[in-house]
C-alpha positions in Angstrom: 108.3 86.6 128.4 106.5 89.1 130.9 104.4 91.7 129.1 106.0 94.5 131.1 109.5 93.4 129.9 108.3 93.1 126.4 106.9 96.6 126.6 110.0 98.2 128.0 112.2 96.6 125.3 109.7 97.7 122.7 109.8 101.3 123.9 113.6 101.4 124.6 114.2 100.8 120.9 111.5 103.3 119.8 113.0 106.1 122.0 116.5 105.4 120.8 115.3 105.5 117.2 113.2 108.6 117.9 116.2 110.5 119.2 118.0 109.7 116.0 115.1 110.9 114.0 114.7 114.2 115.7 118.4 114.8 115.2 118.0 114.1 111.4 114.9 116.2 111.3 116.8 119.2 112.7 119.5 118.6 110.2 116.9 118.6 107.4 115.4 121.9 108.6 119.0 123.5 108.8 119.9 122.3 105.2 116.6 123.5 103.8 116.9 126.8 105.6 120.3 127.3 104.1 119.0 127.2 100.6 115.9 129.3 101.1 116.0 132.6 99.2 112.8 134.4 100.4 112.3 136.3 103.7 110.0 133.7 105.3 112.9 131.7 106.7 110.8 130.3 109.6 108.7 127.9 107.5 111.4 125.1 107.6 111.4 125.2 111.4 107.6 125.2 111.4 107.6 122.1 109.0 110.1 120.3 111.5 107.6 120.8 114.3 104.8 119.5 112.2 106.8 116.5 111.1 107.9 115.8 114.7 104.2 116.0 115.9 105.3 118.8 118.3 103.5 121.9 116.9 100.9 122.2 119.4 103.6 121.7 122.2 105.4 124.8 121.1 102.3 126.8 120.7 101.2 126.0 124.1 104.5 127.2 125.5 104.0 130.6 123.9 107.3 130.7 122.0 107.6 131.6 118.4 108.4 129.0 115.8 111.8 130.4 114.9 115.2 128.7 114.6 116.4 129.1 118.2 113.0 128.1 119.9 112.5 125.1 117.6 116.0 123.7 118.2 115.7 124.2 121.9 112.2 122.6 122.0 113.1 119.6 119.8 116.6 119.0 121.2 116.6 119.8 124.9 113.2 121.0 126.3 112.2 118.7 129.1 108.6 119.8 128.6 108.7 118.0 125.2 108.3 114.3 125.6 109.8 113.8 122.1 112.9 116.0 122.6 116.2 114.3 122.0 117.1 114.8 125.8 113.9 113.2 127.0 114.0 110.4 124.5 117.6 109.5 125.7 116.5 109.7 129.4 113.3 107.7 128.9 115.3 105.1 126.9 117.7 104.7 129.9 114.8 104.3 132.3 113.4 101.5 130.2 116.8 99.9 129.8 117.3 100.0 133.6 114.0 98.1 134.0 115.1 95.4 131.8 118.8 95.5 132.6 119.1 91.8 133.1 117.6 91.1 129.7 120.2 93.3 127.9 123.9 92.5 127.1 126.4 94.5 129.1 127.4 96.4 125.8 123.8 97.5 125.2 123.4 98.8 128.8 126.6 100.6 128.6 125.7 102.2 125.2 122.4 103.7 126.7 123.9 104.6 130.1 126.9 106.3 128.7 124.8 108.2 126.2 122.7 109.5 129.1 125.8 110.6 131.0 127.4 112.3 128.1 124.3 114.1 127.3 125.1 116.5 130.2 128.1 117.8 128.3 125.7 119.3 125.6 123.0 120.7 127.9 125.0 122.7 130.3 125.4 125.8 128.0 123.7 127.1 124.8 125.2 125.6 121.6 126.5 127.6 118.7 126.2 126.4 115.1 129.3 124.2 115.1 128.5 122.7 118.5 125.0 122.0 117.5 126.1 120.1 114.4 128.5 118.1 116.6 125.7 117.3 119.1 123.4 116.0 116.2 126.2 113.8 114.7 126.9 112.5 118.3 123.2 111.5 118.8 123.3 109.6 115.5 126.5 107.9 116.4 125.3 106.8 119.8 122.0 105.5 118.5 123.9 103.6 115.8 126.2 102.1 118.5 123.3 100.9 120.5 121.7 99.1 117.5 125.0 97.7 116.4 125.8 96.1 119.9 122.2 94.8 119.9 122.6 93.1 116.5 126.0 91.7 117.4 125.3 90.4 121.1 121.7 89.5 121.6 120.3 86.0 121.4 117.6 85.7 118.7 114.7 85.2 121.1 111.6 87.3 122.0 113.6 90.0 123.8 115.6 90.7 120.5 112.5 90.5 118.3 110.6 93.1 120.5 113.5 95.5 120.3 113.7 95.2 116.4 110.0 95.5 116.2 110.0 98.7 118.1 113.1 100.0 116.2 111.5 99.5 112.8 108.0 100.6 113.7 109.5 103.9 114.9 111.7 104.2 111.8 108.8 103.6 109.5 106.8 106.4 111.2 109.8 108.6 111.0 110.7 108.0 107.4 107.1 108.9 106.5 107.2 112.1 108.5 110.6 113.0 107.3 109.5 112.6 103.6 106.4 114.5 104.5 108.5 117.5 105.6 109.1 118.4 101.9 105.3 119.0 101.5 105.1 121.3 104.6 107.8 123.5 103.2 106.5 126.6 101.5 108.3 127.3 98.3 108.7 130.9 97.5 106.4 130.6 94.5 104.6 127.9 92.5 107.1 128.5 89.6 109.9 127.3 92.0 108.5 123.7 92.0 111.0 121.8 90.1 113.5 124.7 90.3 116.8 125.1 92.2 115.3 125.5 95.7 113.0 122.5 95.1 116.0 120.4 93.9 118.1 121.2 96.9 115.3 120.5 99.4 115.0 116.9 97.9 118.8 116.6 98.0 118.8 117.7 101.6 116.4 114.9 102.6 118.6 112.2 100.7 121.7 113.6 102.5 120.2 113.5 106.0 118.9 109.9 105.8 122.3 108.8 104.2 120.8 108.1 100.9 122.7 110.0 98.4 124.9 107.3 97.3 122.1 104.7 97.3 120.1 107.1 95.1 122.9 107.4 92.5 123.4 103.8 92.5 119.7 103.0 91.8 118.8 106.1 89.8 120.9 108.1 87.3 120.9 111.8 86.6 119.3 114.7 88.4 117.4 114.2 91.7 113.7 113.8 90.9 110.8 113.8 93.4 109.3 110.5 92.0 112.6 108.7 92.4 113.2 110.0 95.9 109.7 108.9 96.9 110.3 105.5 95.3 113.4 105.1 97.2 112.0 106.0 100.5 108.7 104.1 100.1 109.0 100.9 98.0 112.7 100.1 97.6 113.3 97.4 100.3 117.0 97.3 99.4 117.4 100.6 101.4 117.3 100.2 105.1 115.3 103.4 105.8 112.6 102.8 103.3 109.0 102.1 104.4 109.1 98.7 102.6 112.3 97.6 104.3 111.0 98.7 107.7 107.7 96.8 107.3 109.5 93.8 105.9 111.5 93.6 109.1 108.4 94.2 111.3 106.6 91.3 109.7 109.6 89.0 110.2 110.1 89.8 113.9 106.4 89.7 114.7 106.2 86.3 113.1 109.2 85.1 115.2 107.7 86.2 118.5 106.1 83.4 120.6 102.8 85.2 121.6 101.1 84.6 124.9 97.8 85.0 123.1 98.2 83.9 119.5 94.8 85.1 118.4 95.3 88.6 119.6 98.8 88.8 118.3 97.5 87.4 114.8 95.7 90.7 114.3 98.8 92.8 114.5 100.7 90.3 112.2 97.9 90.7 109.6 98.1 94.5 109.8 101.8 94.3 109.3 101.8 91.9 106.4 99.0 93.9 104.6 100.9 97.1 105.0 104.2 95.5 103.8 102.5 94.2 100.6 100.9 97.6 99.9 104.3 99.3 100.3 106.4 96.9 98.4 104.2 97.2 95.3 103.4 100.8 95.4 104.0 102.9 92.4 105.7 106.2 93.2 104.4 108.1 90.1 100.8 107.1 91.1 101.3 108.0 94.7 102.5 111.4 93.7 99.6 111.8 91.3 97.1 110.9 94.0 98.8 113.1 96.6 101.9 112.2 98.5 101.0 114.1 101.5 97.7 112.2 101.9 99.5 108.9 101.2 102.1 109.5 103.9 99.5 110.7 106.4 97.7 107.4 105.8 100.9 105.5 106.4 101.5 107.4 109.7 98.0 106.8 110.9 98.3 103.0 110.1 101.6 102.8 111.7 100.2 104.2 114.9 97.4 101.8 114.8 99.8 98.9 114.3 101.7 100.0 117.4 98.6 99.9 119.4 97.7 96.5 117.9 101.1 95.2 118.9 100.7 96.4 122.5 97.2 94.8 122.7 98.3 91.7 121.0 101.2 91.2 123.5 99.4 92.5 126.6 101.6 95.5 127.3 
């Protein structure tokens, strides 16, 4: 496979997955903001910016980190490369470059998403319309991945798409979980209290893990169990362990043009997978969950660079 084609497929999947993530991140901020009881109601929106890696971008624009500005910046701002609107448009450009490699259903899923996006960008959205938009983004990304899974031959093109999807998802899951540690509780005494409880519950709700949590763990939502579910439980498809399990499988299946270079990325992925699979959530929290997740994010970024180098794109 041409390196340019591999790169476009890889980034097509990453941008589609990122659009889904930013939609979920805005939902997390909204849910957390709804249960906040003190006057500092902007901290959830600030934490969303930090988790999206867009804090400096908003600061450079001179806008305040309030609800309206953050929603506009993360959802629709064309100056923000990671906004939902830009992710969808960039994904479409990548899809157009590899049109002959995609199935008809995959191209239509991306192209129609781009066309329907205009319906939401023509006028400011009220709360109900915003909720509809975020649900629409998640549904369209789900459709894309569904037709990809059901229609593509299991060849290099498919494996590059899946590698990009799960690499992006691993980065996103780490950032989403880290949001909890960027939210400022009203007081130290509130840790473990009602607000703390609903913030953890909000994260489970947005990643679609409430039922999975109740199946695997009984009783009250506890931080250690949420961390365990999203870090080391490979049975849950948004956990870090599951994402890296998929990354290792797809990297192993790709026929590399330069096996020696590609082997470095595979070693990184397998090492990370083993560490995540056997991670102990209680020990992670004791040592510092924020520090642990920051390390995961950094190593995931390095793996992405290693994959690009190993496959020459």
